[in-house]
C-alpha positions as a LaTeX table, in Angstrom:
\begin{tabular}{lrrr}
\hline
Residue & $x$ (\AA) & $y$ (\AA) & $z$ (\AA) \\
\hline
Met1 & $-48.16$ & $-94.51$ & $-43.81$ \\
Lys2 & $-50.72$ & $-92.02$ & $-45.10$ \\
Val3 & $-50.84$ & $-92.71$ & $-48.83$ \\
Ala4 & $-52.67$ & $-90.79$ & $-51.53$ \\
Val5 & $-53.33$ & $-92.75$ & $-54.70$ \\
Asp6 & $-54.09$ & $-89.83$ & $-56.99$ \\
Glu7 & $-57.34$ & $-89.86$ & $-58.94$ \\
Gln8 & $-55.94$ & $-89.15$ & $-62.41$ \\
Ile9 & $-56.52$ & $-92.54$ & $-64.01$ \\
Phe10 & $-59.86$ & $-92.97$ & $-62.26$ \\
Ala11 & $-61.05$ & $-89.74$ & $-63.84$ \\
Leu12 & $-59.93$ & $-91.04$ & $-67.26$ \\
Gln13 & $-60.83$ & $-94.74$ & $-67.35$ \\
Lys14 & $-64.20$ & $-96.32$ & $-66.70$ \\
Tyr15 & $-62.43$ & $-99.67$ & $-67.13$ \\
Gly16 & $-58.88$ & $-100.47$ & $-68.18$ \\
Gly17 & $-55.59$ & $-102.04$ & $-67.24$ \\
Ile18 & $-54.06$ & $-99.09$ & $-65.38$ \\
Ser19 & $-57.13$ & $-98.40$ & $-63.27$ \\
Arg20 & $-57.41$ & $-102.15$ & $-62.63$ \\
Leu21 & $-53.86$ & $-102.16$ & $-61.26$ \\
Phe22 & $-54.55$ & $-99.38$ & $-58.75$ \\
Tyr23 & $-57.99$ & $-100.68$ & $-57.87$ \\
Glu24 & $-56.50$ & $-104.07$ & $-56.99$ \\
Leu25 & $-53.67$ & $-102.38$ & $-55.07$ \\
Met26 & $-56.07$ & $-100.32$ & $-52.98$ \\
Lys27 & $-58.23$ & $-103.38$ & $-52.27$ \\
Gln28 & $-55.15$ & $-105.12$ & $-50.88$ \\
Tyr29 & $-54.19$ & $-102.11$ & $-48.75$ \\
Asp30 & $-57.69$ & $-101.98$ & $-47.30$ \\
Ala31 & $-57.92$ & $-105.73$ & $-46.67$ \\
Asn32 & $-54.41$ & $-106.16$ & $-45.20$ \\
Pro33 & $-53.67$ & $-103.68$ & $-42.38$ \\
Asp34 & $-50.27$ & $-105.34$ & $-41.87$ \\
Leu35 & $-49.13$ & $-103.63$ & $-45.08$ \\
Gly36 & $-49.16$ & $-100.39$ & $-43.10$ \\
Val37 & $-50.95$ & $-98.30$ & $-45.72$ \\
Glu38 & $-53.68$ & $-95.85$ & $-44.71$ \\
Leu39 & $-55.47$ & $-94.74$ & $-47.86$ \\
Leu40 & $-56.42$ & $-91.08$ & $-47.94$ \\
Pro41 & $-59.85$ & $-90.28$ & $-49.40$ \\
Phe42 & $-60.40$ & $-89.09$ & $-52.94$ \\
Thr43 & $-61.47$ & $-85.46$ & $-53.15$ \\
Arg44 & $-62.00$ & $-85.25$ & $-56.90$ \\
Pro45 & $-64.78$ & $-86.96$ & $-58.89$ \\
Ile46 & $-64.09$ & $-90.10$ & $-60.93$ \\
Ile47 & $-65.78$ & $-92.13$ & $-63.67$ \\
Asn48 & $-64.18$ & $-95.48$ & $-62.80$ \\
Asp49 & $-66.64$ & $-98.34$ & $-62.35$ \\
Tyr50 & $-64.18$ & $-100.59$ & $-60.50$ \\
Val51 & $-64.18$ & $-98.18$ & $-57.57$ \\
Leu52 & $-67.70$ & $-96.79$ & $-57.88$ \\
Thr53 & $-69.31$ & $-100.23$ & $-57.84$ \\
Asp54 & $-67.18$ & $-101.56$ & $-54.97$ \\
Leu55 & $-69.17$ & $-100.42$ & $-51.92$ \\
Gln56 & $-66.37$ & $-101.14$ & $-49.44$ \\
Leu57 & $-63.63$ & $-99.31$ & $-51.34$ \\
Arg58 & $-65.95$ & $-96.49$ & $-52.38$ \\
Asp59 & $-66.70$ & $-95.88$ & $-48.71$ \\
Val60 & $-63.02$ & $-95.95$ & $-47.72$ \\
Leu61 & $-62.12$ & $-93.48$ & $-50.48$ \\
Lys62 & $-65.30$ & $-91.41$ & $-50.07$ \\
Ser63 & $-65.34$ & $-91.39$ & $-53.87$ \\
Lys64 & $-67.97$ & $-89.59$ & $-55.89$ \\
Gly65 & $-68.90$ & $-90.10$ & $-59.51$ \\
Ser66 & $-68.23$ & $-87.57$ & $-62.23$ \\
Lys67 & $-70.88$ & $-86.84$ & $-64.84$ \\
Thr68 & $-68.24$ & $-86.57$ & $-67.55$ \\
Thr69 & $-64.54$ & $-87.17$ & $-68.07$ \\
Val70 & $-64.14$ & $-83.45$ & $-68.74$ \\
Gln71 & $-65.54$ & $-82.59$ & $-65.31$ \\
Gly72 & $-63.22$ & $-85.06$ & $-63.63$ \\
Leu73 & $-60.19$ & $-83.77$ & $-65.51$ \\
Phe74 & $-61.05$ & $-80.14$ & $-64.73$ \\
Arg75 & $-61.18$ & $-80.95$ & $-61.03$ \\
Gln76 & $-57.68$ & $-82.44$ & $-61.29$ \\
Thr77 & $-56.38$ & $-78.87$ & $-61.53$ \\
Met78 & $-57.82$ & $-77.93$ & $-58.13$ \\
Pro79 & $-56.16$ & $-78.44$ & $-54.72$ \\
Gly80 & $-57.34$ & $-81.49$ & $-52.80$ \\
Gln81 & $-58.50$ & $-81.48$ & $-49.19$ \\
Phe82 & $-56.06$ & $-84.22$ & $-48.13$ \\
Asp83 & $-53.06$ & $-83.32$ & $-50.30$ \\
Ser84 & $-51.11$ & $-81.83$ & $-47.39$ \\
Gln85 & $-51.66$ & $-84.93$ & $-45.22$ \\
Ala86 & $-50.10$ & $-87.39$ & $-47.64$ \\
Glu87 & $-46.76$ & $-88.89$ & $-46.65$ \\
Val88 & $-46.63$ & $-90.73$ & $-49.96$ \\
Val89 & $-48.42$ & $-90.00$ & $-53.22$ \\
His90 & $-48.61$ & $-92.75$ & $-55.81$ \\
His91 & $-49.24$ & $-91.09$ & $-59.15$ \\
Thr92 & $-51.46$ & $-93.06$ & $-61.51$ \\
Phe93 & $-50.83$ & $-90.99$ & $-64.66$ \\
Tyr94 & $-48.83$ & $-88.02$ & $-65.92$ \\
Leu95 & $-51.14$ & $-85.00$ & $-66.24$ \\
Pro96 & $-49.26$ & $-81.76$ & $-65.36$ \\
Pro97 & $-51.47$ & $-80.63$ & $-62.40$ \\
Gly98 & $-50.31$ & $-83.66$ & $-60.42$ \\
Leu99 & $-46.80$ & $-82.22$ & $-60.29$ \\
Tyr100 & $-47.94$ & $-79.20$ & $-58.31$ \\
Arg101 & $-49.82$ & $-80.98$ & $-55.56$ \\
Tyr102 & $-48.78$ & $-83.14$ & $-52.60$ \\
Lys103 & $-45.93$ & $-80.78$ & $-51.72$ \\
Asn104 & $-44.89$ & $-82.67$ & $-48.58$ \\
Ala105 & $-45.20$ & $-86.21$ & $-49.93$ \\
Lys106 & $-42.69$ & $-88.66$ & $-51.33$ \\
Arg107 & $-43.58$ & $-89.27$ & $-54.96$ \\
Ile108 & $-43.91$ & $-92.76$ & $-56.42$ \\
Val109 & $-44.50$ & $-93.03$ & $-60.17$ \\
Thr110 & $-45.43$ & $-96.18$ & $-62.09$ \\
Val111 & $-44.39$ & $-96.64$ & $-65.71$ \\
Tyr112 & $-46.57$ & $-99.09$ & $-67.63$ \\
Asp113 & $-44.83$ & $-99.02$ & $-70.98$ \\
Met114 & $-42.85$ & $-96.76$ & $-73.30$ \\
Ile115 & $-45.14$ & $-97.16$ & $-76.30$ \\
Pro116 & $-45.71$ & $-93.42$ & $-76.95$ \\
Glu117 & $-41.94$ & $-92.85$ & $-76.91$ \\
Leu118 & $-41.04$ & $-95.90$ & $-79.01$ \\
Met119 & $-43.98$ & $-95.83$ & $-81.42$ \\
Arg120 & $-44.81$ & $-92.19$ & $-81.97$ \\
Lys121 & $-47.56$ & $-92.96$ & $-84.48$ \\
Thr122 & $-49.52$ & $-94.60$ & $-81.68$ \\
Lys123 & $-49.82$ & $-91.37$ & $-79.70$ \\
Arg124 & $-53.33$ & $-90.27$ & $-78.82$ \\
Arg125 & $-54.31$ & $-86.68$ & $-78.08$ \\
Leu126 & $-54.01$ & $-87.28$ & $-74.35$ \\
Asp127 & $-50.42$ & $-88.50$ & $-74.73$ \\
Phe128 & $-49.41$ & $-85.08$ & $-76.03$ \\
Ala129 & $-50.81$ & $-83.50$ & $-72.84$ \\
Thr130 & $-48.87$ & $-85.73$ & $-70.46$ \\
Arg131 & $-45.49$ & $-85.07$ & $-68.86$ \\
Lys132 & $-44.13$ & $-88.53$ & $-68.19$ \\
Arg133 & $-40.49$ & $-87.43$ & $-68.18$ \\
Lys134 & $-41.24$ & $-84.61$ & $-65.71$ \\
Phe135 & $-43.01$ & $-87.03$ & $-63.37$ \\
Leu136 & $-40.06$ & $-89.40$ & $-63.44$ \\
Glu137 & $-37.64$ & $-86.54$ & $-62.73$ \\
Ala138 & $-39.76$ & $-85.52$ & $-59.73$ \\
Ala139 & $-40.13$ & $-89.07$ & $-58.40$ \\
Asp140 & $-38.51$ & $-90.45$ & $-55.28$ \\
His141 & $-38.93$ & $-93.93$ & $-56.73$ \\
Val142 & $-40.09$ & $-95.28$ & $-60.11$ \\
Ile143 & $-41.94$ & $-98.59$ & $-60.38$ \\
Cys144 & $-41.92$ & $-100.43$ & $-63.72$ \\
Ile145 & $-44.36$ & $-103.27$ & $-64.30$ \\
Ser146 & $-41.82$ & $-105.47$ & $-66.12$ \\
Glu147 & $-38.09$ & $-105.78$ & $-66.69$ \\
Ser148 & $-38.80$ & $-104.98$ & $-70.33$ \\
Thr149 & $-40.38$ & $-101.66$ & $-69.40$ \\
Leu150 & $-37.56$ & $-100.80$ & $-66.99$ \\
Asn151 & $-34.98$ & $-101.55$ & $-69.69$ \\
Asp152 & $-36.85$ & $-99.33$ & $-72.14$ \\
Val153 & $-36.99$ & $-96.44$ & $-69.66$ \\
Gln154 & $-33.26$ & $-96.69$ & $-69.02$ \\
Arg155 & $-32.48$ & $-97.00$ & $-72.72$ \\
Ile156 & $-34.61$ & $-94.04$ & $-73.77$ \\
Trp157 & $-33.74$ & $-91.78$ & $-70.82$ \\
Pro158 & $-30.31$ & $-93.01$ & $-69.64$ \\
Asp159 & $-29.64$ & $-89.78$ & $-67.74$ \\
Leu160 & $-32.51$ & $-90.23$ & $-65.27$ \\
Gln161 & $-31.16$ & $-90.30$ & $-61.72$ \\
Val162 & $-33.92$ & $-91.97$ & $-59.72$ \\
Pro163 & $-34.23$ & $-95.37$ & $-58.01$ \\
Met164 & $-36.22$ & $-97.86$ & $-60.11$ \\
Ser165 & $-37.74$ & $-101.23$ & $-59.30$ \\
Val166 & $-39.83$ & $-103.85$ & $-61.07$ \\
Val167 & $-43.13$ & $-104.85$ & $-59.47$ \\
Tyr168 & $-45.21$ & $-107.29$ & $-61.48$ \\
Leu169 & $-48.99$ & $-107.23$ & $-61.67$ \\
Gly170 & $-51.31$ & $-109.97$ & $-60.42$ \\
Ala171 & $-54.43$ & $-111.85$ & $-61.43$ \\
Asn172 & $-57.68$ & $-111.67$ & $-59.50$ \\
Pro173 & $-58.71$ & $-115.08$ & $-58.07$ \\
Val174 & $-61.92$ & $-114.91$ & $-60.16$ \\
Phe175 & $-59.72$ & $-115.98$ & $-63.07$ \\
Asn176 & $-59.51$ & $-119.74$ & $-62.56$ \\
Pro177 & $-60.36$ & $-122.96$ & $-64.45$ \\
Ser178 & $-63.56$ & $-123.42$ & $-62.42$ \\
Ala179 & $-65.26$ & $-120.28$ & $-63.66$ \\
Ala180 & $-68.98$ & $-120.73$ & $-64.32$ \\
Leu181 & $-69.93$ & $-122.25$ & $-67.66$ \\
Asp182 & $-71.31$ & $-119.69$ & $-70.13$ \\
Pro183 & $-73.52$ & $-121.55$ & $-72.64$ \\
Thr184 & $-73.77$ & $-118.51$ & $-74.93$ \\
Leu185 & $-70.12$ & $-118.87$ & $-75.99$ \\
Pro186 & $-69.04$ & $-120.92$ & $-79.03$ \\
Ser187 & $-68.27$ & $-124.56$ & $-78.28$ \\
Arg188 & $-64.63$ & $-124.22$ & $-79.40$ \\
Tyr189 & $-62.80$ & $-120.95$ & $-79.94$ \\
Val190 & $-59.45$ & $-119.23$ & $-80.18$ \\
Leu191 & $-59.51$ & $-116.15$ & $-77.96$ \\
His192 & $-58.11$ & $-112.66$ & $-78.22$ \\
Val193 & $-58.95$ & $-110.10$ & $-75.50$ \\
Gly194 & $-58.55$ & $-106.34$ & $-75.81$ \\
Asn195 & $-57.60$ & $-103.82$ & $-78.46$ \\
Arg196 & $-56.84$ & $-105.07$ & $-81.94$ \\
Ser197 & $-55.45$ & $-102.17$ & $-83.98$ \\
Gly198 & $-51.95$ & $-100.84$ & $-84.54$ \\
Tyr199 & $-49.20$ & $-102.52$ & $-82.56$ \\
Lys200 & $-51.74$ & $-104.94$ & $-81.05$ \\
Asp201 & $-51.55$ & $-106.59$ & $-84.49$ \\
Ala202 & $-54.78$ & $-108.61$ & $-84.51$ \\
Trp203 & $-54.51$ & $-108.77$ & $-88.30$ \\
Thr204 & $-51.66$ & $-111.28$ & $-87.92$ \\
Leu205 & $-53.95$ & $-113.48$ & $-85.83$ \\
Thr206 & $-56.78$ & $-113.15$ & $-88.35$ \\
Gln207 & $-54.49$ & $-114.21$ & $-91.16$ \\
Ala208 & $-53.15$ & $-117.14$ & $-89.15$ \\
Phe209 & $-56.64$ & $-118.35$ & $-88.33$ \\
Thr210 & $-57.71$ & $-118.36$ & $-91.97$ \\
Arg211 & $-54.71$ & $-120.58$ & $-92.79$ \\
Ile212 & $-55.98$ & $-123.34$ & $-90.51$ \\
Ala213 & $-59.73$ & $-122.70$ & $-90.36$ \\
Gly214 & $-60.51$ & $-125.28$ & $-93.03$ \\
Asp215 & $-59.02$ & $-128.02$ & $-90.86$ \\
Tyr216 & $-61.10$ & $-127.00$ & $-87.84$ \\
Pro217 & $-64.67$ & $-126.33$ & $-89.02$ \\
Asp218 & $-65.95$ & $-126.27$ & $-85.43$ \\
Val219 & $-63.50$ & $-123.62$ & $-84.19$ \\
Thr220 & $-64.33$ & $-119.87$ & $-84.03$ \\
Leu221 & $-61.92$ & $-116.97$ & $-83.71$ \\
Leu222 & $-63.41$ & $-114.85$ & $-80.92$ \\
Tyr223 & $-62.35$ & $-111.26$ & $-80.43$ \\
Val224 & $-63.50$ & $-109.88$ & $-77.07$ \\
Gly225 & $-63.53$ & $-106.22$ & $-76.08$ \\
Gly226 & $-61.37$ & $-103.57$ & $-77.66$ \\
Gly227 & $-64.32$ & $-101.70$ & $-79.14$ \\
Glu228 & $-66.74$ & $-102.72$ & $-81.83$ \\
Pro229 & $-65.11$ & $-103.81$ & $-85.11$ \\
Thr230 & $-64.54$ & $-101.01$ & $-87.57$ \\
Pro231 & $-66.01$ & $-101.16$ & $-91.08$ \\
Ala232 & $-62.51$ & $-101.88$ & $-92.35$ \\
Glu233 & $-62.22$ & $-104.88$ & $-90.04$ \\
Arg234 & $-65.65$ & $-106.15$ & $-91.03$ \\
Asn235 & $-64.60$ & $-105.91$ & $-94.68$ \\
Gln236 & $-61.35$ & $-107.76$ & $-93.96$ \\
Trp237 & $-63.19$ & $-110.55$ & $-92.19$ \\
Ser238 & $-65.86$ & $-110.88$ & $-94.87$ \\
Ser239 & $-63.22$ & $-110.97$ & $-97.62$ \\
Leu240 & $-61.67$ & $-114.07$ & $-96.07$ \\
Gly241 & $-62.93$ & $-117.50$ & $-96.95$ \\
Asp242 & $-63.85$ & $-118.27$ & $-93.33$ \\
Gly243 & $-64.70$ & $-114.75$ & $-92.26$ \\
Asn244 & $-68.11$ & $-115.81$ & $-90.98$ \\
Arg245 & $-66.33$ & $-117.75$ & $-88.22$ \\
Ile246 & $-64.65$ & $-114.64$ & $-86.86$ \\
Lys247 & $-66.81$ & $-113.15$ & $-84.13$ \\
Trp248 & $-66.66$ & $-110.13$ & $-81.85$ \\
Phe249 & $-68.13$ & $-110.01$ & $-78.37$ \\
Ser250 & $-68.45$ & $-107.05$ & $-76.02$ \\
Ala251 & $-68.00$ & $-108.66$ & $-72.61$ \\
Thr252 & $-68.64$ & $-107.35$ & $-69.13$ \\
Glu253 & $-66.00$ & $-107.76$ & $-66.44$ \\
Asp254 & $-68.13$ & $-110.51$ & $-64.87$ \\
Gln255 & $-68.13$ & $-112.51$ & $-68.11$ \\
Leu256 & $-64.37$ & $-112.51$ & $-68.64$ \\
Pro257 & $-63.45$ & $-115.38$ & $-66.28$ \\
Ser258 & $-65.76$ & $-117.77$ & $-68.15$ \\
Ile259 & $-64.52$ & $-116.52$ & $-71.51$ \\
Tyr260 & $-60.91$ & $-117.29$ & $-70.61$ \\
Ala261 & $-61.66$ & $-120.62$ & $-68.93$ \\
Gln262 & $-63.62$ & $-122.00$ & $-71.92$ \\
Ala263 & $-61.07$ & $-121.01$ & $-74.58$ \\
Gln264 & $-59.22$ & $-123.73$ & $-76.48$ \\
Leu265 & $-56.30$ & $-121.34$ & $-76.56$ \\
Cys266 & $-55.50$ & $-117.63$ & $-76.18$ \\
Val267 & $-53.34$ & $-115.67$ & $-78.60$ \\
Val268 & $-51.55$ & $-112.39$ & $-77.87$ \\
Pro269 & $-50.05$ & $-111.18$ & $-81.17$ \\
Ser270 & $-49.09$ & $-107.71$ & $-79.85$ \\
Arg271 & $-45.75$ & $-106.32$ & $-81.00$ \\
Tyr272 & $-45.26$ & $-104.61$ & $-77.62$ \\
Glu273 & $-46.69$ & $-105.00$ & $-74.12$ \\
Gly274 & $-45.69$ & $-103.27$ & $-70.92$ \\
Phe275 & $-46.87$ & $-106.36$ & $-69.02$ \\
Gly276 & $-49.75$ & $-108.16$ & $-70.72$ \\
Leu277 & $-52.50$ & $-108.65$ & $-68.15$ \\
Pro278 & $-54.69$ & $-110.75$ & $-70.51$ \\
Thr279 & $-51.81$ & $-113.22$ & $-70.74$ \\
Leu280 & $-51.68$ & $-113.66$ & $-66.97$ \\
Glu281 & $-55.45$ & $-113.86$ & $-66.64$ \\
Gly282 & $-55.50$ & $-116.52$ & $-69.35$ \\
Leu283 & $-52.76$ & $-118.52$ & $-67.66$ \\
Ala284 & $-54.62$ & $-118.38$ & $-64.34$ \\
Ser285 & $-57.76$ & $-119.59$ & $-66.12$ \\
Gly286 & $-56.06$ & $-122.66$ & $-67.57$ \\
Ala287 & $-56.16$ & $-121.47$ & $-71.18$ \\
Pro288 & $-53.13$ & $-122.47$ & $-73.32$ \\
Gln289 & $-51.19$ & $-119.42$ & $-74.49$ \\
Ile290 & $-49.52$ & $-118.53$ & $-77.79$ \\
Leu291 & $-47.63$ & $-115.25$ & $-77.47$ \\
Ala292 & $-45.57$ & $-112.96$ & $-79.65$ \\
Asp293 & $-41.93$ & $-113.28$ & $-78.63$ \\
Thr294 & $-41.44$ & $-109.64$ & $-77.70$ \\
Ser295 & $-41.10$ & $-107.12$ & $-74.85$ \\
Ser296 & $-42.62$ & $-108.33$ & $-71.56$ \\
Leu297 & $-44.61$ & $-111.31$ & $-72.83$ \\
Pro298 & $-41.88$ & $-113.93$ & $-72.21$ \\
Glu299 & $-41.55$ & $-112.59$ & $-68.65$ \\
Val300 & $-45.22$ & $-113.29$ & $-67.99$ \\
Gly301 & $-45.61$ & $-116.49$ & $-70.01$ \\
Gly302 & $-42.28$ & $-118.06$ & $-69.07$ \\
Leu303 & $-42.01$ & $-121.70$ & $-70.12$ \\
Ala304 & $-45.78$ & $-122.10$ & $-70.04$ \\
Ala305 & $-46.46$ & $-120.61$ & $-73.49$ \\
Arg306 & $-45.56$ & $-121.14$ & $-77.12$ \\
Tyr307 & $-43.94$ & $-118.17$ & $-78.88$ \\
Phe308 & $-43.86$ & $-116.89$ & $-82.44$ \\
Thr309 & $-42.00$ & $-114.11$ & $-84.20$ \\
Pro310 & $-44.15$ & $-110.94$ & $-84.11$ \\
Gly311 & $-46.02$ & $-110.43$ & $-87.38$ \\
Asn312 & $-45.28$ & $-113.95$ & $-88.68$ \\
Ser313 & $-48.75$ & $-115.33$ & $-89.41$ \\
Thr314 & $-47.36$ & $-118.56$ & $-90.90$ \\
Gln315 & $-45.46$ & $-119.41$ & $-87.73$ \\
Leu316 & $-48.44$ & $-118.47$ & $-85.58$ \\
Ala317 & $-50.70$ & $-120.73$ & $-87.67$ \\
Glu318 & $-48.31$ & $-123.63$ & $-87.13$ \\
His319 & $-48.46$ & $-123.16$ & $-83.36$ \\
Met320 & $-52.24$ & $-122.85$ & $-83.40$ \\
Asp321 & $-52.52$ & $-126.05$ & $-85.43$ \\
Ala322 & $-50.20$ & $-127.89$ & $-83.04$ \\
Val323 & $-52.28$ & $-126.90$ & $-80.00$ \\
Leu324 & $-55.74$ & $-127.34$ & $-81.50$ \\
Ser325 & $-54.92$ & $-130.78$ & $-82.92$ \\
Asp326 & $-53.36$ & $-132.25$ & $-79.79$ \\
Pro327 & $-55.31$ & $-132.62$ & $-76.50$ \\
Thr328 & $-52.11$ & $-133.74$ & $-74.78$ \\
Glu329 & $-50.36$ & $-130.51$ & $-75.75$ \\
Arg330 & $-53.31$ & $-128.44$ & $-74.56$ \\
Ala331 & $-53.25$ & $-130.27$ & $-71.22$ \\
Arg332 & $-49.49$ & $-129.73$ & $-70.91$ \\
Leu333 & $-49.77$ & $-126.00$ & $-71.55$ \\
Arg334 & $-52.74$ & $-125.76$ & $-69.21$ \\
Glu335 & $-50.83$ & $-127.29$ & $-66.28$ \\
Leu336 & $-47.72$ & $-125.25$ & $-66.96$ \\
Gly337 & $-49.85$ & $-122.12$ & $-67.20$ \\
Leu338 & $-51.60$ & $-122.70$ & $-63.91$ \\
Ser339 & $-48.22$ & $-123.20$ & $-62.24$ \\
Gln340 & $-46.75$ & $-120.08$ & $-63.88$ \\
Ala341 & $-49.70$ & $-117.95$ & $-62.76$ \\
Thr342 & $-49.04$ & $-118.75$ & $-59.10$ \\
Gln343 & $-45.90$ & $-116.62$ & $-59.31$ \\
Phe344 & $-48.07$ & $-113.52$ & $-59.63$ \\
Ser345 & $-50.65$ & $-112.16$ & $-57.20$ \\
Trp346 & $-52.10$ & $-108.79$ & $-56.26$ \\
Glu347 & $-51.15$ & $-109.46$ & $-52.63$ \\
Lys348 & $-47.51$ & $-109.78$ & $-53.74$ \\
Thr349 & $-47.84$ & $-106.64$ & $-55.88$ \\
Ala350 & $-49.22$ & $-104.67$ & $-52.93$ \\
Arg351 & $-46.61$ & $-105.99$ & $-50.48$ \\
Glu352 & $-43.71$ & $-105.08$ & $-52.77$ \\
Thr353 & $-45.22$ & $-101.66$ & $-53.52$ \\
Ala354 & $-45.77$ & $-100.88$ & $-49.83$ \\
Ala355 & $-42.12$ & $-101.79$ & $-49.20$ \\
Ile356 & $-41.11$ & $-99.15$ & $-51.77$ \\
Tyr357 & $-43.24$ & $-96.57$ & $-49.93$ \\
Arg358 & $-41.41$ & $-97.39$ & $-46.69$ \\
Gln359 & $-38.08$ & $-97.21$ & $-48.47$ \\
Ala360 & $-38.90$ & $-93.75$ & $-49.81$ \\
Leu361 & $-39.81$ & $-92.65$ & $-46.27$ \\
Asn362 & $-36.69$ & $-94.27$ & $-44.84$ \\
Lys363 & $-38.91$ & $-96.61$ & $-42.81$ \\
Ala364 & $-37.74$ & $-99.83$ & $-44.40$ \\
\hline
\end{tabular}
């Protein structure tokens, strides 16, 4: 099958969960010829470092770097050299020009979440330029990354007449308990990875930590990634009695496996997740998980995590205390987490996605 993975998300994200998904998918297609996927080259410039720093995949895709996001987005409006050759196009985002290309291809569209539709205050400028509904209407098959996301799509747009399937994400094997020791990290820390504002609800975690910090003077709350703390966050942290034990760290991709593996526990307080890749990466790394009981997180964490009511800092603090105070409980969650993580892999993601391509082409 000649498959075009369109360049939209790679022109938008230098790093990020969506581009990670398609990067890992394309690596699997390239490494496993038995999947039957022939990747067509990119013909538009990208800014994505996953692809641009992977010499093998960069060569396969003949990808070229874009000087700016604006340049990459402008080129999205132009016809591509290989558009007419594609039997299948897998759209990575929902910018309008994508609807008018790949005329002869079966269209596969992935839905990551329904946050812009459910939480309109979270919309960014780019969300107002997208045409998610139009892409789904034009699709030959829609892939959702969790049952929660699929249920939300069907609830919000019940009139959509298009086949839909759930295909879960995977965790790269670099996320494992044997990741190299990083001596620059705190000796004991509670970990949060990714964005903190809005529905990500890091404030609930901050409040919960301050409730128990006095009992654990050697434990730090470590926020990783998600952009440098805002002045408002800095003020919040400093106003708390143990605010000096709340740290922020801007990590590289190469540092993340060690960060997960050395954590005493990971907390995901988000009020909504389409999947929750940090949860899976933490599980695979052997880090005990405490998750908000909402959306897709129970699908990913299963019986291997503790759950709290979203926004309930008191309940979260109780769970944190129970895990930090009990080595036996940490060991139990660690073993359950490692077992749970084996249910997810990028090879499985790619195999199930390739099967959907064949189904759309009536080659199943």
